[in-house]
N, C-alpha and C positions, 0 to 999 in steps of 0.2 A: 579547681574547687578547693582541695586541701592537700598540703604536703606535710606528712607526719602529723604533729599536733596542731599545726597552723591552720587558720581558717582564711579563706578568701571570700569575703561577704559580697559576692556578685549577685546579679539578678537571679541567676540560676540557683544559687544557694538559698536566697530568700524564698523563691518559688517552692523549692523542696521543703525547707525547714518549716515554713509557715503555711504556704499555700496548699501543700499536699500532706503534711504531717500534723503539725500542732493544731492549726485552726479547724481542720476537719474533725479531729478528735474532740475538740471542744464543742463543735456542732452536735456531735453525738451525745456528749454529756448534757448539753442544753436540752435536747429532745427528751432524754431520760428524766432530767429534773422536772421538766414541764409535765410529763406524763405522771410522775409521782405526786404532783400537786393536786391532781384531780381536776374537776371541771372549772375551777377558778384559780389558776396559777398566779402566784404573787411574784412580781418582778424582783423585789429585794431578796426573797427567799431563794429564788432560782439563782440569782447572781452569787449569793453566799455559798450555795451548794456547789455550783460549778467551780467557783474560786477554790473551795476546799479540795475538790477533785484535782484541780490543776496543781496545787501544792504537793499533793500526794504524800502527806506525812503519816497517814494512819493515826495512831494514838500518840504522836510525838509532839503535839502542840505545846505541852507544858515542859518539855525537855529543855534544859539550858543549851544555848548555842552561843558561839562567838558572833556578836553583832556590832554594827557601827551605829552610834547615836551621837549626833552633833560632833562628829569627828573623833570620838573616843571609842575604841574597841573595848567591849565589855561583855560579860556573860549575862544573858537574860533568856527567859522563856522565848521560844521561837514565836509564839503567838503575840508576845508583847511587841516585837519588832514589826511583825506583819500588821498588827493592829494600828501601830503608829503610822506606818506607810499608807495603809488603805484609808485612814481617817484624814491625814493631812492633805491628800490630793483633792478630794471634793471640797474640803473647807476652804482651801486657798483659792480654788476656782470660783466657788460661790462668792467669796469676798471680792474677787476681781469683777465678777458680773455685777455685783451690787454697786461697785464704785462707778461703773460706766453705763449701767442700764443696758447691758448687752442684748442685741437682737439676734446674734448668731454666736453659737458656741461650737468651735471646730476642734475636734480631737484628731490630730494628725498622727498617722500610724496607730490608729485606734485599736488594732487587733480585733478581739471579739466584742468590744464595746463596753467592757466592764467599767472603766473609769468615767467615760462620757455619761453613761446611764446612772452611775452613782452620783454624779453631779446633780442630775435631775432629782434623784431620790433625796439628796441632802438639802434640797430647797432652792435649786437653781431656778432662774426666772421661768415662769409658766409661759410667757409670751414668746420666748426665744425659740429659734430653730436649732436643734441639736444635730450636728453633722459628724458622722463617722467617715473620716477621710483616710482610707485604708488601701494599701497596695494590693492585697490579695482578695480575690473574689470570695474565698471561704470566710475570711474575717468579716467582710461586708455582709454576707448572708447571716452569719451568727449574730452580729449586732442588730440586724433588722428583725431577726426572729425574737430577740429579747425585747426590742423596742415595741413590738406588736403587743406585748403584755401590758403596756401602759397606753391605753387608747387616747389619753389626753395629750401625750407628747407630740410635738411637731418634730419629725425625725427624717433625716436623709442619710443615705450611704453613697459616697462617691469615690471613684478611684483617685489615688494620689501616689505619685512617685517622687521621692526625695531627690532623685537625680534629674528629673524633668518637672519641677514643681509648677502646678497650674491649678488655681482655684477659681478661674473665671466663670465656671459653670454655676457658681453660687451667687454671681452678681455682686452688687454693692449695697451695704446697709449703712446706718449711721454709726453703729458701734459693734465691735466684735471682740470675743475672747478666743484666743488660740492656745490649745493645750497640747503638750507632748509628754508622754511617760515612757521612758526607755524606748523611744521610737527613733529619734535622731541618732542614737547609738548604732542603729543598723546601717548607717551610711558612713563609711570610713572618713569621708569629708563632705561638707556641704558648702555652698557658696552663696553669694548675695542674691541669687535668683530665688532662694527660699524666702528671703525677706521681701523681695519684689512681689511674690505671690501672696504672702500673708498681709502685707501692708496695703495691698490693693483691695482688701475686703471692705474697708471702712475708713473714714477719716480718723476715727479713734479706735485703736486696737490695743488690747492688753495681751501680753504673752506670758505664759506660765510654763516653765520647763522643769520637769523632774527627770534629770538625766545624770548619768554617772561621770561627771566631768570635774570632780574635785581635784583630781591629780593634774588636770589641765591648768588649774588656777595656781599650781605650785610647781612650775617647771623645774625639773632636776631634783625634786625632793621625794615624791612618792613613787619610787621606782617600781614597787610591786604592782601598784595599780596601772602604771604605764605599761609594764610588761604584760599584764593581763589583757589590757585593751588591745595591744599590738598582736598578741597571740590569737585573740578572737576576732581581730580585724574590726573592732568597734571604732566609733568616731574618735578622731583625734584633734578636731579643730573647732568645735562649737564655741568654746569660750573665746577663742581669738576672733571668731566671726562676730560674736555678740559685742565684744569690745570695739571692733572695727565699725560696726553699725552705730554704736553709741558715739564713738569719736567723730563719725561722719554726720551726726546730728539727726539720724533717722529715728532712733529710739533713745529712751532714757532708762537705764537700768535702775530698778527700784529696790529689789531684794536679792541678796545672795546669801545662801546658807550652804556652805560646802559640807559634803559628806553628812547630810542630815540624818539619814537612816539607811540601813542595809543589812540583809541577812548574810551577804558575802562581803566581809571587810575589805576585800580587794576590789570590790565593784559597788560601792555604796552610792546611793542616790543623792544628788545635790539639787537644790532648788534655786532657780533664777526667775525673777519676774521683771517685766519691762513694760513701758508704755510708749506708743508711737508719738513722735513729735511733729508739729506742723511743718 
């Protein structure tokens, strides 16, 4: 499990941290937020309330903090960085859906469903099916509980393991968008089987990754972020895998924004988008 301050991000670690601790706590917050809303709970309000609980700032939203914005570490109100982070995710995904008329939107490692359901709220396609592909049962339950607040959404929650990736239960559609938000980070390494599963969803697939991999794009330069990833046993090979898939002709990398935004300057979120190739 752990030696000193080092983390070993095994299945047992993920089961404990997320399956038995974090996501069950979020489930309780969701139930409390829904109850506080009265007879007609609103999905957007519940998500914002739960997200605020998850951050646990109290009255510190306006306090300055060291944040990363487009690769530059600067002082800004905490809420400014979080606002940028929470806004850019659904906007980029909605754009990807608009570009290819997605019938399926799959959030891999979806956790409690915040980002997937915010895509719906931000104007994601009404005809699409929204899929929370999540390793933990607690995360899937939480996402389903939230999705039930929007009767119009076509929603599914399915198990997904980055170490044994399989999305065949979803069948095949004509076009799909696949999203990850600090999810692949939970696997110290991933291999081509991940793309086998994702590319099998549709002839046209758009990928959108919000992952802390800026340091992987600059080998030998960002030693602080590398050390942080190694200490926490976060992913160390997503960028090299993306490059290998592009070099092999299976995908075309469309957008790369290194260290786009992050409250932790040692662990900022980068954006990579790609499109499947015939």
